N, C-alpha and C positions, 0 to 999 in steps of 0.2 A: 585469427582478428574471432573474438569472445563480442557476440553481437546481445546487448541483454531489452528484453522490453518487458516493462514494466502496467501493472494493467491496476490496477483497484475495481474495486469489483461494485457492481452496481446498486442503480437504486433502494432503499431501505425506510419507511416512517421514519427508523431515525433521522438520517442522515439529509434526508429531506425536510426535516420539524427541531435542532437543533440538541438533540441529546448526545449525551454524552454518553458514547454503544462504544467501546470495548470487548469486554469482552460477555457480554450477556450475544445472543444467537441470531438474534431475526434476517430472514427469508426477506428474501429479496420481493418487493413491488412487484406488480406489475411493468410496471414501466420501470422498473431495473431489467424483470427476464424481457424486456425488448430493444432495450441498450447491450446489458450481453448478446443477445440477437448481432444488432450490427454493431460490435465489437470482433464481433466473431468474424465475420465477412474482411473485417485487415485484417485479425490475424491471424485467419486461413491464408495469407495471403502471401506471409513470410514467412515458409518455406522453415518455419522453424523442427526443433531438435527433438525438447522437451520442456514438460510443462512440470511451475509446481505451485504447487497452491499451498493460503492457507488455509487448516484445518475447522474454518472457520462457515458457514451454512450459505450466508453472501457470497461467499468467495468461491463458495464448490459450484452455489449453482453460478457464478456468474459464466464457470469457467465450463460449463457444460458446451455449451453448444462448440466452439474449439475446443475442444476437446473429440465430440463429434466431428467436426470436417476435419480435423488432421490425422484423426487416428489417432492419438498421442492417447494416452496413459498419465496422469495425475499422479503427481508428486507431492505426494502432502506433506508438508513441512511445522511445523512446530513454531520453529521460529519468526515465519512471515503472519505471523499474528495482532492482530493490531495492536495498541498501547493499554495496555490495564488501567482504567477508569477508577479502579477504588471504589472509593464513598460515592462517588459519584456518579458509578454508574447508572443511566435509568432519568438518567438526571437534568431538566434544561441549560445550556451556558449559562443564559443569561438568570434565569436561576439561582446557581451559583455565584454570578456577581455578585449580586446583590445581596446572598446572606452570607456566602463565606468570604468576604471576599479583600482580607491580609492572605487567606491563603490563593485565592484564585490572580493577586498583582503578581503573589511571588513565582504560581506558575509563568504565568506569560512573561515575570522577566525574564527567564532564566528556566525553561524546562527540560532543558540539559544534564542540573544538575538536580531540580524539583519535582519532583512527582507530587499527581494529585493523590488525596492520600488515602494512606492504600492502597495508590497503585504507579506506579512504572513511569519513569525520564525516559530520558530522548540516550542516556549510554547502555541504560540498561535492553530498551528495542533494539539499540547496536552492538551490543553481547551475543546477542541471538539472533539475533538478524545477516546479520554479515556471514559467522562457521556458514548458510546454507550458500552467503555469497560467495565464498569457497567453495566448498563445493563443487560448485555448479563449476568456476572455475579451474579446478581439480579434473572432474568431468567427458569438459565441453568447452574445451581450450580454445577449437574456433566455431562454435556454433551458435544457430540464434535460438533463445531460451528467454519462455516467454513467464515470468511471474506471477500470480494473482493478489493479489495482495488488498494491505487497504493504508489510510491515508493517509498517518502518522505515518508506518510504518514505509509506506515506499517515496515520504518526501527524509528520512531519517536516512534511509539507505543514499539517495540523490546527494543530501548532505556531505555522507560520509567519504564518497566516493569521489569532488567535489570538493572536500577540502576547505568545505566553506562550514559554521563551528557548529553543529549539531543543534545547539540552545536559540536557533535560530530558524531552524523544521516546520517555523510555523508560520510564518512571515513573508519567505522566500522562496518559498515549493510552492506550485501551483499544483491544485493536483481534486480533480472533481467527480465526480463518479463516473465508471467507464473510462476512464480517462489514462490515452496512453502514456506511458513515458520511454527512452531510447536514451543504452548510452554504452556506448562501442567505446572500446578495454585496444585498441591500441601497441605501438614502441614506445610514443610519449605518454603511453595514461589512457588515464578516463576523455571521451566528447562527449560529454550531455545536446543530443541531436535532433534531437523532440522531448518536451514538459511537457502535459497534461490535457498533449493534444486529444478534443472532443468533437471533431469536425465530421466521421465517421455517424458523429448521432445528430448529425442534423440532415 
């Protein structure tokens, strides 16, 4: 049975300030680095077989402590990167809501089909992230694997695996910074055993 652990990267200035940050590539804050170390204390006990990581700096930095503890190498996959926010990159969500209300409301209503201007919708995220999962299921059918990824990508993967509408990824799946979500692939399908867990950060 494959056990898949999904970790979101640690804190960045953008994540703590409500700034849209998908294609941007900021580093972790000092808080984020501490979160990554605390996350590694948990992931080091999971008997991981492989670690797959988004190419974004914040994800790579988050994975560093886990890789050091487990002696594993990072399998970098572009499919695990964050949603592309297009022209909204680097801007506060509250600013977009005020200045581009029609486009913002359309996206919030159905982010599965509607994307930020020049960005990605949930189906586009699933189209690049799910092949990474298929690769893992083929390569590690009975292993324990960690993905170090991003908020929207983790949420979309969870929705896709549990049969939830992709358009509800923003309001059905919790994914705080440095959180851990776990899904087991059994004979009867996928079972969510942990979601948005941050107890290791306390």
